[in-house]
C-alpha positions in Angstrom: 40.8 -114.7 -48.8 43.2 -112.1 -51.2 41.9 -107.9 -50.7 42.7 -105.5 -51.9 42.0 -101.2 -51.9 38.8 -101.3 -54.7 36.9 -104.1 -52.0 36.5 -100.7 -50.1 35.9 -98.3 -52.7 34.9 -97.1 -55.6 36.7 -93.7 -57.0 35.2 -92.1 -59.3 37.2 -92.1 -62.7 37.1 -87.6 -63.5 36.2 -85.2 -61.3 34.7 -82.1 -61.3 35.0 -79.2 -59.2 33.3 -76.3 -58.9 33.1 -72.6 -58.5 35.8 -71.2 -55.8 37.2 -75.4 -55.3 40.5 -75.0 -54.1 42.5 -78.1 -54.6 44.6 -77.6 -51.6 41.2 -78.8 -49.8 41.5 -81.8 -50.7 45.5 -82.9 -50.4 44.8 -85.5 -47.4 46.6 -85.2 -44.2 50.1 -85.7 -43.0 48.4 -90.1 -42.2 50.2 -91.6 -38.7 51.2 -95.0 -39.4 48.6 -97.8 -38.4 49.1 -100.2 -35.9 46.3 -103.5 -34.7 45.0 -104.3 -31.6 43.9 -107.8 -31.0 42.9 -107.9 -27.5 40.1 -110.5 -25.6 39.7 -112.6 -22.6 41.9 -115.3 -21.8 41.1 -118.6 -24.2 39.1 -116.6 -27.0 41.9 -116.8 -29.5 43.8 -113.5 -29.9 47.5 -115.6 -30.6 45.0 -117.4 -33.2 43.0 -114.6 -35.3 46.8 -111.9 -34.7 48.6 -114.6 -36.9 45.1 -114.8 -39.2 45.4 -111.3 -39.9 49.7 -111.7 -40.4 49.2 -113.8 -42.6 46.5 -112.0 -45.1 48.7 -108.9 -44.0 52.4 -108.1 -44.2 52.2 -108.3 -40.6 54.9 -108.6 -37.3 53.3 -109.4 -34.0 54.0 -107.4 -31.0 52.6 -110.3 -28.2 51.1 -108.4 -24.8 50.5 -110.9 -22.6 53.0 -109.7 -19.2 54.0 -113.7 -18.7 54.9 -114.3 -22.2 57.4 -111.7 -22.1 59.4 -114.2 -19.9 61.9 -116.8 -20.3 60.2 -120.5 -19.9 56.9 -121.8 -18.5 55.6 -122.2 -22.0 52.6 -124.9 -21.0 51.6 -122.6 -17.8 51.1 -119.3 -19.7 49.6 -121.1 -22.9 52.4 -119.7 -25.8 52.0 -119.7 -29.2 54.2 -122.9 -30.3 57.1 -122.8 -33.7 53.9 -124.4 -35.4 51.6 -122.4 -34.1 53.1 -119.1 -35.3 53.0 -120.1 -38.8 56.4 -118.1 -40.0 54.9 -115.2 -38.3 57.9 -112.9 -36.4 56.7 -112.0 -32.7 58.5 -110.1 -30.4 58.4 -110.0 -27.1 57.8 -113.6 -26.6 59.9 -115.1 -24.1 62.7 -112.3 -24.0 62.6 -111.6 -20.1 64.2 -112.9 -17.3 62.2 -115.0 -14.8 62.8 -113.4 -12.0 62.2 -109.7 -13.4 59.6 -107.1 -13.0 58.5 -106.2 -16.3 56.6 -103.0 -15.9 54.2 -101.2 -18.0 56.7 -98.6 -18.7 58.7 -101.4 -19.6 56.4 -102.5 -22.1 55.9 -99.2 -23.8 59.6 -98.9 -24.2 60.2 -102.5 -25.7 56.5 -102.6 -27.9 57.9 -99.7 -29.0 60.7 -100.4 -30.5 58.9 -103.1 -31.8 56.3 -101.5 -33.4 59.1 -99.2 -34.9 61.4 -101.6 -36.1 58.3 -103.6 -37.9 57.2 -100.6 -39.0 61.0 -99.9 -40.9 60.2 -103.0 -42.6 57.1 -101.7 -44.2 54.7 -103.7 -42.3 51.7 -103.8 -39.9 52.6 -103.8 -36.9 49.6 -106.2 -34.9 49.7 -106.4 -31.0 48.0 -109.2 -29.6 47.7 -110.1 -26.0 46.1 -110.4 -22.9 47.1 -107.6 -20.8 44.8 -104.3 -21.2 46.9 -102.7 -18.8 50.4 -103.1 -20.8 48.2 -101.8 -24.2 46.3 -99.0 -22.5 49.7 -97.8 -21.4 50.7 -97.8 -25.3 48.0 -96.4 -26.3 46.9 -93.5 -23.9 48.9 -92.8 -22.2 51.7 -92.9 -24.2 51.9 -89.3 -25.7 54.8 -90.5 -28.8 52.4 -93.2 -29.4 49.5 -91.0 -30.2 51.9 -88.9 -32.4 53.2 -91.1 -33.9 50.7 -93.6 -35.0 46.8 -94.3 -34.8 45.1 -97.8 -33.9 42.0 -99.5 -34.3 41.6 -102.8 -31.9 40.0 -106.3 -32.5 38.4 -107.1 -30.1 37.4 -110.4 -29.3 34.7 -112.5 -27.6 33.0 -115.8 -26.1 30.1 -116.0 -23.6 31.8 -116.0 -20.5 29.7 -119.4 -20.1 30.8 -120.9 -22.6 34.7 -119.3 -22.9 34.8 -121.1 -19.1 34.3 -124.4 -20.3 36.5 -124.2 -22.7 39.5 -122.7 -20.4 38.3 -125.9 -17.9 39.6 -128.6 -21.1 42.7 -126.4 -21.9 43.6 -126.8 -18.2 43.2 -130.2 -19.0 45.5 -130.2 -21.7 47.7 -128.2 -20.6 48.3 -131.0 -17.3 49.0 -134.0 -20.4 51.5 -132.1 -22.1 53.6 -131.9 -18.5 52.0 -128.5 -16.9 52.7 -130.0 -13.4 56.4 -130.6 -14.3 56.7 -127.5 -15.7 55.6 -125.6 -12.6 58.1 -128.1 -10.6 60.7 -126.3 -12.0 60.3 -123.0 -10.6 59.0 -124.2 -6.7 61.7 -122.9 -4.8 60.4 -123.2 -0.4 61.0 -119.4 -0.1 59.3 -118.6 -3.3 57.8 -114.9 -4.0 55.4 -115.1 -5.6 54.4 -111.5 -6.2 57.1 -110.9 -8.9 58.8 -112.1 -11.8 56.8 -115.1 -13.8 55.7 -116.9 -10.6 53.0 -114.5 -11.2 51.8 -116.2 -13.1 48.6 -118.9 -12.9 49.2 -122.3 -12.6 52.4 -121.5 -11.0 51.3 -120.6 -6.8 48.3 -122.9 -7.3 50.7 -125.6 -7.3 52.8 -124.4 -3.3 51.1 -126.7 -1.3 51.6 -129.8 -4.1 55.3 -129.6 -4.2 55.4 -128.7 -0.8 53.7 -132.0 0.9 53.8 -134.8 -2.6 57.2 -136.1 -1.1 55.6 -136.8 2.4 52.3 -138.1 1.9 50.6 -140.6 1.0 48.8 -141.3 -2.8 46.1 -140.8 -2.4 46.3 -137.5 0.0 49.0 -137.3 -2.8 46.4 -137.3 -5.3 43.8 -135.0 -3.9 45.6 -131.9 -3.8 46.9 -132.4 -6.9 43.3 -131.9 -7.7 43.2 -129.5 -5.5 45.4 -127.6 -7.4 44.1 -127.9 -10.8 40.6 -127.1 -9.8 42.5 -123.3 -8.0 44.5 -122.9 -11.8 41.4 -123.3 -13.6 39.0 -121.2 -11.0 41.7 -118.6 -11.5 41.8 -118.7 -15.0 37.9 -118.2 -15.9 38.3 -115.0 -12.5 41.4 -113.7 -14.6 39.5 -114.5 -17.9 36.3 -112.6 -15.8 38.5 -109.1 -15.2 40.0 -109.1 -18.7 35.9 -108.8 -20.4 35.2 -105.7 -17.0 38.5 -104.0 -18.2 38.6 -104.0 -22.2 35.1 -103.1 -21.5 35.8 -100.2 -18.7 38.4 -99.4 -21.4 35.4 -99.1 -24.7 33.1 -97.1 -22.1 35.1 -95.0 -21.1 38.5 -94.2 -23.6 36.1 -94.9 -26.3 38.1 -96.9 -28.0 37.7 -97.5 -32.3 36.6 -100.9 -31.1 35.1 -103.6 -33.6 33.9 -106.9 -31.1 33.4 -110.0 -33.3 31.5 -112.8 -31.7 33.0 -116.1 -31.9 31.3 -117.9 -29.7 29.6 -120.4 -32.2 32.6 -121.1 -33.3 33.7 -122.4 -29.5 30.9 -124.2 -29.5 30.8 -126.4 -32.8 33.7 -128.9 -33.6 36.4 -129.6 -36.5 35.7 -128.4 -39.4 32.9 -127.1 -38.9 34.2 -124.7 -36.1 36.9 -123.5 -38.1 34.1 -122.7 -40.5 33.0 -121.0 -38.4 35.9 -118.8 -37.1 35.9 -117.8 -40.8 32.7 -116.4 -41.1 32.8 -115.2 -37.5 36.1 -113.8 -37.1 39.0 -114.1 -39.2 36.8 -112.9 -42.4 34.9 -110.6 -41.4 38.6 -108.5 -39.2 40.8 -108.9 -42.7 38.4 -106.7 -44.3 37.7 -104.4 -41.4 42.2 -104.3 -41.2 42.0 -103.9 -45.0 39.3 -100.9 -44.8 41.0 -99.7 -41.4 44.7 -99.3 -43.4 42.9 -97.4 -46.5 40.5 -95.7 -44.4 42.0 -91.7 -44.6 41.8 -92.8 -49.0 37.8 -94.5 -48.6 37.6 -90.4 -46.7 39.0 -88.7 -49.1 37.2 -90.3 -51.9 33.8 -89.8 -50.7 34.9 -86.5 -50.5 35.4 -85.3 -53.1 32.8 -88.1 -55.1 28.4 -88.0 -55.5 27.3 -89.8 -54.2 29.0 -90.3 -51.6 30.0 -94.0 -50.9 30.2 -96.8 -48.3 33.5 -95.5 -46.5 35.6 -98.0 -43.2 34.0 -95.6 -41.3 30.6 -96.7 -41.6 31.9 -100.1 -40.9 34.5 -99.7 -38.0 32.7 -100.8 -35.0 29.3 -102.7 -36.0 28.4 -105.7 -35.1 26.3 -106.4 -38.7 28.0 -108.9 -40.5 25.9 -107.6 -43.9 28.1 -104.6 -43.7 31.4 -105.9 -43.3 30.6 -107.9 -46.0 29.1 -105.1 -48.2 33.0 -103.6 -48.4 34.7 -106.7 -48.3 33.8 -108.7 -50.9 
């Protein structure tokens, strides 16, 4: 879906100024560079949306997932595949040594460098991931970031009951794809599950199985494996709930510029119908909102000097009404 600036504004061709009105009132203030952030609980489609947006805008993606920054465990941490990336450049994805403790301060340092690099190429930085503490450290606690950039948050949300069912099935798919063998490569009798990539859900839960798989009979081995997989599912669902609560807290306490997109219908459907629902409810509206956000200063200037006032990005951002979004995107 191609979106252009005229879709977000209708500028008056001729402007008249009342007596006493000075042109310097309409000289735009120094604009900050724009950054788009995509958040949401695990499994809601943050990576998909960020890639969808990056293919429509001249954008690159900065990963903000705590476990996906590490090298290895691609299945366990559910990293996007090369095919899923669709040629979009990703930063901070699989670059950190598995045994290193990558802190919020480390993320701020590396993410700032990545965002600056993307900006120098004239592209839009899209920060996407489920680690809300990383994002808060960057956009809320880092004064240098605040001085340079203006950000907007797209929140991809799914009904918890539906999401829990989805992530449970996704774990089964990950097991089929080789999760057990991948996790086994990181098993250590002296393993510390509080450091580095070994904290990832899918590693600690397999510990008891790996310790006993070679010394128990087939039936016991199967039971231990089932217990481990069930724990992975349970802990993933608990993580999704915590992430959802964290987003609500950030929204309520910090008053971030945020728009919630309900993707539940897309998760309830299958095949082509699911893709159509995703485009209609998530990808399409997000693209329109981002377009308006990128040109918000231009729109607000036109609204100030034009009569009657036109619909601006500010009146769209934050709404959950798809009709209002459509009014400025089509």
